[in-house]
N, C-alpha and C positions, 0 to 999 in steps of 0.2 A: 373160305378165306374172307376175313372182314376187311374191306377196302376203306382206307382212311385218308381224308383230306385235312392237312394242317394249314390253318389260316392264322398267320402271325406276322406283324409288320417288321420285326427285327429278325433278319436272316440268321443271326447267330443263335437266337433263342429258338427259332424254327428248327434249326439243325439239332438242337438238344431234344426238342419234342420228338423229332423223327427217331433219334437214337433211343429214346425211352420207349417209344411205341414198338420199335423193332425188337425189343427184348421180349415181347409178349407173343407166345406161339399163337398162330392163327390170325395175326394182324399184318397188314401190308400197307405202307404209305404209298398212295398212288399219285400224290401231288402236294406241292407246297405253294400257297398263295400269300403274297405279301401285301395285297390291297384287296378292298372289297370288290373291285372290278375283276381282279384275277380270280377271286373266290367264286363269283357268279359264273364266270366263264368255265372254270374247272368243275363246278357243280353240274353244269349242263353237259360237259364233255366227258368227265370221268365217272359220273353217277356213283359217288362213293356211298358206302353204307353208314359211315360215321364221319362227323366233322369235329375237329378239335379247334375251337374258335376263340380268338382274342377279341376283346371289345374295342381296343384302341387300334384303329386302322387309319391310314393317312387320308383316305378319300371318303370314308363313310364309317358309321358306327357298326361294329360287329352285330349289335342287337338288331339293326335294320336288316342285315343279311339273314340273321336267324329268323326274323318274321316272314321272310320271303320264301323260305324253303321248308319242306317237310322231312328233310334228312335228319336222322338222329344226331344230336349235338351235345357235346360236353364243353362247357365254357372253361377256358384256361385264361384267367385275366387277373389283373391287379385291381380292377374296379370293385370296391367293397361297399359302396353305399347301398342302403336298403332298397332304394327305388330301382337301381340297376339290377339287383338280384331278383326282385319281384318281377321286373319286366322280362328278364331272361327266362324265368320259369313260366311266366304267362305266355311267352312266345314258343314254348315247347322244349326248352333245354332239359335234358335228362339228368344232368349233374352240373355242379359248379365248383371248380377247384381254384382256390385263390393263390396267386403268386405271392411270394416264392413258395415252391413246393418241392418235395423230394421225388426222386425217380420212383421210389416204392409207392408213394401215394398215387401217382398216375398209373403205374402198373396195376395196383389193386383195383382202381376204378375201371380200367380197361378189361381186366379179368372178370369183374362183376358184370360188366356190360355183355361180355361173351356168354356168361351163364344166363343172363336175361334173354338174349336172343335164342339160346338153346331152349329155354323154357317156353318161349313164344312158339317155337316151331313144333312143340310137342302136343299142341292142342289137337284133339281128335275131332275131325269134321269141321275144323276152323272156328269152333266156338269155345268159350270159356265159362266155367262156373266161378263163383266168388273165390273158392280156394285156389284155383289156377291163377287168378288175377293177383291175389295176395302173394302167392309164391313168386310170380314174376317181379313184383315190386320189391320183395325182400332180396331177390337175387341182384336187382339193379343197384341197390344201395348197400350190398354186403361189404363193399370195399371202402365205405365212408368212415375213415378213421384218421386221426392225427398220428403220424409216425415219428417216434423218437427212438433211434436205435438204442438197444439195451446198454445201459451204462453211460449214455450220452445226455447232456443237457442242451436243450434247444437254445437257451440263452448263450451258453458258452460257444456253441457251434456258430451262432450268428456273429459273435464278437471275433472269433478267429477268421471267419470269412471276410468280415469287414476290414480287419487289419491287413489281410493279404491284398485287398482291393485298393488300399491307400496308395501303394506303389505297384500297380498292376504289371509293369514291365520289369520289375526288379525281383530277382530270386532272393527269397528270405529263408532263414533257418528257423526251426522250431524254437531254438533257444532265444532268438531275437524277439519273436512274437510273444513267447512266454514271458519275457522280461517286460515287454510293453503292457501286457494284460495283467501281470502279477499272478500268473497261475503256473502250475508245474510244467516243466518241459515235456515230460512223458505224456501228460494230458493233451498238451498242444499238438504233439506228434500224432496222436490218435485222430484228432479232428482234421489235421492236414492230410493224413493218409486217406481219410474218408472222402475228402474233397477231391483228391487225386483219383481215387477209385471211381468216383461219380462223374469224372470228366470235367471238373471245374477248376482243377489245378494241374500244373505240369510239374513233375518231379525230376530233378537231375542230381548227379553226384559230384561232390567236390572232394578231392583227395588232399589231405594235409601231409605234414612231414612224417607222421607216424604210419601213413598208408591206410588208415582207417577212413572210409568214406563218410562224408557228411551230407545229409539230405538237404537239398535246396528246393523250395517251392515257389512257383510263380503263378499268379492268377491267370486262368484260361477262359473263364466264363465271361458273359457280357458284363460290362461295367455300368454304373449308374446308381450305386448306392443301395440296391435291393439285394439282400441275402437272407436266407430263411433258415428255419430250424433244421438242424442236421445238414448233410450235404444237400444243398438246395438249388433250385432253379431261379436265378435272378431274372428280372425282367420288369417290363412295365405292366 
């Protein structure tokens, strides 16, 4: 079992990270840290195998925490400047996933990490030849791909998610959002259903005079203006 520590300052986003990680067989989240101090304490106490680390923490940079540990780490962050990316890899990050991202993107990277660990454990006598090393590296990054569900446009998905966030506490219909965006109702319905399936929207039913239910959608994910391609993980 791969023990995972989630380090994320927004507790709502942290819960989404946990739910995504729990989808992957062989992984178990052993703790959630909302600050750098919490992360340091839990790293020492829980001794996780893998850390999912945000850069933005209220008391220190996640990059500082990364530099202090030798625990395998995947960065989950909205920080996209080249210097931060270079520093993360220089300090030992195994992968870098930019917010907002889909559940599938994180699951793919976790699955690839599991294959990488399995390949590492298969060395005979604790040594590797070049072919072994190259195989481990390929496994580690085998999940690095941009996910756009078949038949879905990342641009349209972002627009639908953003419209739902405009009034996050108001239930909206596909017809209303479709009219605002100037796209087909059926198309909007598909994207709303994908958001609901990914845990970022709540769906309820409203019954009219004909008795035929109408689907209503309300934003469930963290707010703040960030929404990504496909059903995505908003966040800082």
